[in-house]
Chimera marker file (.cmm) of the C-alpha trace (Angstrom):
<marker_set name="trace">
<marker id="1" x="-11.293" y="-21.017" z="15.340" r="1" g="1" b="0" radius="0.5"/>
<marker id="2" x="-10.942" y="-19.238" z="18.967" r="1" g="1" b="0" radius="0.5"/>
<marker id="3" x="-10.014" y="-15.970" z="19.693" r="1" g="1" b="0" radius="0.5"/>
<marker id="4" x="-6.388" y="-16.636" z="20.515" r="1" g="1" b="0" radius="0.5"/>
<marker id="5" x="-6.359" y="-18.362" z="16.826" r="1" g="1" b="0" radius="0.5"/>
<marker id="6" x="-8.122" y="-15.427" z="15.175" r="1" g="1" b="0" radius="0.5"/>
<marker id="7" x="-5.770" y="-12.844" z="16.959" r="1" g="1" b="0" radius="0.5"/>
<marker id="8" x="-2.633" y="-14.714" z="15.625" r="1" g="1" b="0" radius="0.5"/>
<marker id="9" x="-4.009" y="-15.222" z="12.227" r="1" g="1" b="0" radius="0.5"/>
<marker id="10" x="-5.249" y="-11.725" z="11.807" r="1" g="1" b="0" radius="0.5"/>
<marker id="11" x="-1.877" y="-10.166" z="12.780" r="1" g="1" b="0" radius="0.5"/>
<marker id="12" x="-0.007" y="-12.369" z="10.397" r="1" g="1" b="0" radius="0.5"/>
<marker id="13" x="-2.541" y="-11.565" z="7.770" r="1" g="1" b="0" radius="0.5"/>
<marker id="14" x="-1.565" y="-7.719" z="8.555" r="1" g="1" b="0" radius="0.5"/>
<marker id="15" x="2.137" y="-8.330" z="8.293" r="1" g="1" b="0" radius="0.5"/>
<marker id="16" x="1.592" y="-10.075" z="4.887" r="1" g="1" b="0" radius="0.5"/>
<marker id="17" x="-0.415" y="-7.355" z="3.534" r="1" g="1" b="0" radius="0.5"/>
<marker id="18" x="1.751" y="-4.711" z="4.623" r="1" g="1" b="0" radius="0.5"/>
<marker id="19" x="4.923" y="-6.747" z="3.027" r="1" g="1" b="0" radius="0.5"/>
<marker id="20" x="2.855" y="-6.529" z="-0.192" r="1" g="1" b="0" radius="0.5"/>
<marker id="21" x="2.588" y="-2.626" z="0.050" r="1" g="1" b="0" radius="0.5"/>
<marker id="22" x="-1.169" y="-2.820" z="0.587" r="1" g="1" b="0" radius="0.5"/>
<marker id="23" x="-3.301" y="-0.519" z="2.942" r="1" g="1" b="0" radius="0.5"/>
<marker id="24" x="-6.678" y="-2.175" z="4.092" r="1" g="1" b="0" radius="0.5"/>
<marker id="25" x="-8.426" y="-0.025" z="1.895" r="1" g="1" b="0" radius="0.5"/>
<marker id="26" x="-6.521" y="-1.193" z="-1.248" r="1" g="1" b="0" radius="0.5"/>
<marker id="27" x="-6.710" y="-4.866" z="-0.250" r="1" g="1" b="0" radius="0.5"/>
<marker id="28" x="-10.311" y="-4.505" z="0.795" r="1" g="1" b="0" radius="0.5"/>
<marker id="29" x="-10.769" y="-2.945" z="-2.964" r="1" g="1" b="0" radius="0.5"/>
<marker id="30" x="-8.844" y="-5.800" z="-4.858" r="1" g="1" b="0" radius="0.5"/>
<marker id="31" x="-10.853" y="-8.570" z="-2.733" r="1" g="1" b="0" radius="0.5"/>
<marker id="32" x="-14.106" y="-6.681" z="-4.190" r="1" g="1" b="0" radius="0.5"/>
<marker id="33" x="-13.033" y="-6.694" z="-7.638" r="1" g="1" b="0" radius="0.5"/>
<marker id="34" x="-12.341" y="-10.594" z="-7.175" r="1" g="1" b="0" radius="0.5"/>
<marker id="35" x="-15.969" y="-10.812" z="-6.046" r="1" g="1" b="0" radius="0.5"/>
<marker id="36" x="-15.034" y="-11.075" z="-2.319" r="1" g="1" b="0" radius="0.5"/>
<marker id="37" x="-17.568" y="-8.241" z="-0.323" r="1" g="1" b="0" radius="0.5"/>
<marker id="38" x="-14.752" y="-7.843" z="2.568" r="1" g="1" b="0" radius="0.5"/>
<marker id="39" x="-14.961" y="-4.200" z="3.610" r="1" g="1" b="0" radius="0.5"/>
<marker id="40" x="-12.038" y="-2.400" z="5.118" r="1" g="1" b="0" radius="0.5"/>
<marker id="41" x="-13.891" y="-2.259" z="8.403" r="1" g="1" b="0" radius="0.5"/>
<marker id="42" x="-14.125" y="-6.263" z="8.315" r="1" g="1" b="0" radius="0.5"/>
<marker id="43" x="-10.614" y="-6.400" z="7.434" r="1" g="1" b="0" radius="0.5"/>
<marker id="44" x="-9.362" y="-4.350" z="10.242" r="1" g="1" b="0" radius="0.5"/>
<marker id="45" x="-11.251" y="-6.402" z="12.662" r="1" g="1" b="0" radius="0.5"/>
<marker id="46" x="-9.837" y="-9.718" z="11.193" r="1" g="1" b="0" radius="0.5"/>
<marker id="47" x="-6.304" y="-8.384" z="11.958" r="1" g="1" b="0" radius="0.5"/>
<marker id="48" x="-6.986" y="-7.460" z="15.238" r="1" g="1" b="0" radius="0.5"/>
<marker id="49" x="-8.657" y="-10.873" z="16.011" r="1" g="1" b="0" radius="0.5"/>
<marker id="50" x="-12.189" y="-9.502" z="16.601" r="1" g="1" b="0" radius="0.5"/>
<marker id="51" x="-13.850" y="-11.266" z="13.676" r="1" g="1" b="0" radius="0.5"/>
<marker id="52" x="-12.786" y="-14.911" z="11.943" r="1" g="1" b="0" radius="0.5"/>
<marker id="53" x="-11.898" y="-15.248" z="8.304" r="1" g="1" b="0" radius="0.5"/>
<marker id="54" x="-14.888" y="-17.174" z="6.209" r="1" g="1" b="0" radius="0.5"/>
<marker id="55" x="-13.560" y="-19.874" z="3.923" r="1" g="1" b="0" radius="0.5"/>
<marker id="56" x="-14.531" y="-17.669" z="0.712" r="1" g="1" b="0" radius="0.5"/>
<marker id="57" x="-12.685" y="-14.728" z="2.406" r="1" g="1" b="0" radius="0.5"/>
<marker id="58" x="-9.427" y="-16.903" z="2.822" r="1" g="1" b="0" radius="0.5"/>
<marker id="59" x="-9.792" y="-18.177" z="-0.641" r="1" g="1" b="0" radius="0.5"/>
<marker id="60" x="-9.789" y="-14.803" z="-2.126" r="1" g="1" b="0" radius="0.5"/>
<marker id="61" x="-7.027" y="-13.423" z="0.191" r="1" g="1" b="0" radius="0.5"/>
<marker id="62" x="-4.983" y="-16.470" z="-0.971" r="1" g="1" b="0" radius="0.5"/>
<marker id="63" x="-5.731" y="-15.180" z="-4.455" r="1" g="1" b="0" radius="0.5"/>
<marker id="64" x="-5.364" y="-11.559" z="-4.265" r="1" g="1" b="0" radius="0.5"/>
<marker id="65" x="-2.205" y="-11.678" z="-2.137" r="1" g="1" b="0" radius="0.5"/>
<marker id="66" x="-0.575" y="-14.780" z="-4.455" r="1" g="1" b="0" radius="0.5"/>
<marker id="67" x="0.223" y="-16.582" z="-1.410" r="1" g="1" b="0" radius="0.5"/>
<marker id="68" x="-0.798" y="-20.393" z="-0.184" r="1" g="1" b="0" radius="0.5"/>
<marker id="69" x="-3.269" y="-21.002" z="2.478" r="1" g="1" b="0" radius="0.5"/>
<marker id="70" x="-0.306" y="-22.218" z="4.660" r="1" g="1" b="0" radius="0.5"/>
<marker id="71" x="1.392" y="-18.754" z="4.515" r="1" g="1" b="0" radius="0.5"/>
<marker id="72" x="-1.828" y="-17.293" z="5.791" r="1" g="1" b="0" radius="0.5"/>
<marker id="73" x="-2.171" y="-20.064" z="8.679" r="1" g="1" b="0" radius="0.5"/>
<marker id="74" x="1.222" y="-20.641" z="9.608" r="1" g="1" b="0" radius="0.5"/>
<marker id="75" x="2.567" y="-19.489" z="13.115" r="1" g="1" b="0" radius="0.5"/>
<link id1="1" id2="2" r="1" g="1" b="0" radius="0.2"/>
<link id1="2" id2="3" r="1" g="1" b="0" radius="0.2"/>
<link id1="3" id2="4" r="1" g="1" b="0" radius="0.2"/>
<link id1="4" id2="5" r="1" g="1" b="0" radius="0.2"/>
<link id1="5" id2="6" r="1" g="1" b="0" radius="0.2"/>
<link id1="6" id2="7" r="1" g="1" b="0" radius="0.2"/>
<link id1="7" id2="8" r="1" g="1" b="0" radius="0.2"/>
<link id1="8" id2="9" r="1" g="1" b="0" radius="0.2"/>
<link id1="9" id2="10" r="1" g="1" b="0" radius="0.2"/>
<link id1="10" id2="11" r="1" g="1" b="0" radius="0.2"/>
<link id1="11" id2="12" r="1" g="1" b="0" radius="0.2"/>
<link id1="12" id2="13" r="1" g="1" b="0" radius="0.2"/>
<link id1="13" id2="14" r="1" g="1" b="0" radius="0.2"/>
<link id1="14" id2="15" r="1" g="1" b="0" radius="0.2"/>
<link id1="15" id2="16" r="1" g="1" b="0" radius="0.2"/>
<link id1="16" id2="17" r="1" g="1" b="0" radius="0.2"/>
<link id1="17" id2="18" r="1" g="1" b="0" radius="0.2"/>
<link id1="18" id2="19" r="1" g="1" b="0" radius="0.2"/>
<link id1="19" id2="20" r="1" g="1" b="0" radius="0.2"/>
<link id1="20" id2="21" r="1" g="1" b="0" radius="0.2"/>
<link id1="21" id2="22" r="1" g="1" b="0" radius="0.2"/>
<link id1="22" id2="23" r="1" g="1" b="0" radius="0.2"/>
<link id1="23" id2="24" r="1" g="1" b="0" radius="0.2"/>
<link id1="24" id2="25" r="1" g="1" b="0" radius="0.2"/>
<link id1="25" id2="26" r="1" g="1" b="0" radius="0.2"/>
<link id1="26" id2="27" r="1" g="1" b="0" radius="0.2"/>
<link id1="27" id2="28" r="1" g="1" b="0" radius="0.2"/>
<link id1="28" id2="29" r="1" g="1" b="0" radius="0.2"/>
<link id1="29" id2="30" r="1" g="1" b="0" radius="0.2"/>
<link id1="30" id2="31" r="1" g="1" b="0" radius="0.2"/>
<link id1="31" id2="32" r="1" g="1" b="0" radius="0.2"/>
<link id1="32" id2="33" r="1" g="1" b="0" radius="0.2"/>
<link id1="33" id2="34" r="1" g="1" b="0" radius="0.2"/>
<link id1="34" id2="35" r="1" g="1" b="0" radius="0.2"/>
<link id1="35" id2="36" r="1" g="1" b="0" radius="0.2"/>
<link id1="36" id2="37" r="1" g="1" b="0" radius="0.2"/>
<link id1="37" id2="38" r="1" g="1" b="0" radius="0.2"/>
<link id1="38" id2="39" r="1" g="1" b="0" radius="0.2"/>
<link id1="39" id2="40" r="1" g="1" b="0" radius="0.2"/>
<link id1="40" id2="41" r="1" g="1" b="0" radius="0.2"/>
<link id1="41" id2="42" r="1" g="1" b="0" radius="0.2"/>
<link id1="42" id2="43" r="1" g="1" b="0" radius="0.2"/>
<link id1="43" id2="44" r="1" g="1" b="0" radius="0.2"/>
<link id1="44" id2="45" r="1" g="1" b="0" radius="0.2"/>
<link id1="45" id2="46" r="1" g="1" b="0" radius="0.2"/>
<link id1="46" id2="47" r="1" g="1" b="0" radius="0.2"/>
<link id1="47" id2="48" r="1" g="1" b="0" radius="0.2"/>
<link id1="48" id2="49" r="1" g="1" b="0" radius="0.2"/>
<link id1="49" id2="50" r="1" g="1" b="0" radius="0.2"/>
<link id1="50" id2="51" r="1" g="1" b="0" radius="0.2"/>
<link id1="51" id2="52" r="1" g="1" b="0" radius="0.2"/>
<link id1="52" id2="53" r="1" g="1" b="0" radius="0.2"/>
<link id1="53" id2="54" r="1" g="1" b="0" radius="0.2"/>
<link id1="54" id2="55" r="1" g="1" b="0" radius="0.2"/>
<link id1="55" id2="56" r="1" g="1" b="0" radius="0.2"/>
<link id1="56" id2="57" r="1" g="1" b="0" radius="0.2"/>
<link id1="57" id2="58" r="1" g="1" b="0" radius="0.2"/>
<link id1="58" id2="59" r="1" g="1" b="0" radius="0.2"/>
<link id1="59" id2="60" r="1" g="1" b="0" radius="0.2"/>
<link id1="60" id2="61" r="1" g="1" b="0" radius="0.2"/>
<link id1="61" id2="62" r="1" g="1" b="0" radius="0.2"/>
<link id1="62" id2="63" r="1" g="1" b="0" radius="0.2"/>
<link id1="63" id2="64" r="1" g="1" b="0" radius="0.2"/>
<link id1="64" id2="65" r="1" g="1" b="0" radius="0.2"/>
<link id1="65" id2="66" r="1" g="1" b="0" radius="0.2"/>
<link id1="66" id2="67" r="1" g="1" b="0" radius="0.2"/>
<link id1="67" id2="68" r="1" g="1" b="0" radius="0.2"/>
<link id1="68" id2="69" r="1" g="1" b="0" radius="0.2"/>
<link id1="69" id2="70" r="1" g="1" b="0" radius="0.2"/>
<link id1="70" id2="71" r="1" g="1" b="0" radius="0.2"/>
<link id1="71" id2="72" r="1" g="1" b="0" radius="0.2"/>
<link id1="72" id2="73" r="1" g="1" b="0" radius="0.2"/>
<link id1="73" id2="74" r="1" g="1" b="0" radius="0.2"/>
<link id1="74" id2="75" r="1" g="1" b="0" radius="0.2"/>
</marker_set>
C-alpha cells in the first residue's frame, strides 16, 4: 500500500474504532488478548497513516471489531 492508502485506511479504521466505543488503549488490549501484539502506539501510527497494517493485524482487527475486511478497506 502507498502512503495515501495507508492514511485513508487508517482514518477509516479510527472512525470504526470510535463508532464501537473503543479508545486506542482498549482496542489494543483486546487485540493483545486475541493474540495480536499491536500496541497502542502502533495502532495510533496506523490511524494517522504512518504505518501499514500487516495481514495478521488486519484479521485480528476484523475479528475484534466484528466487521468484514471490506468494511475496513472501503473508501
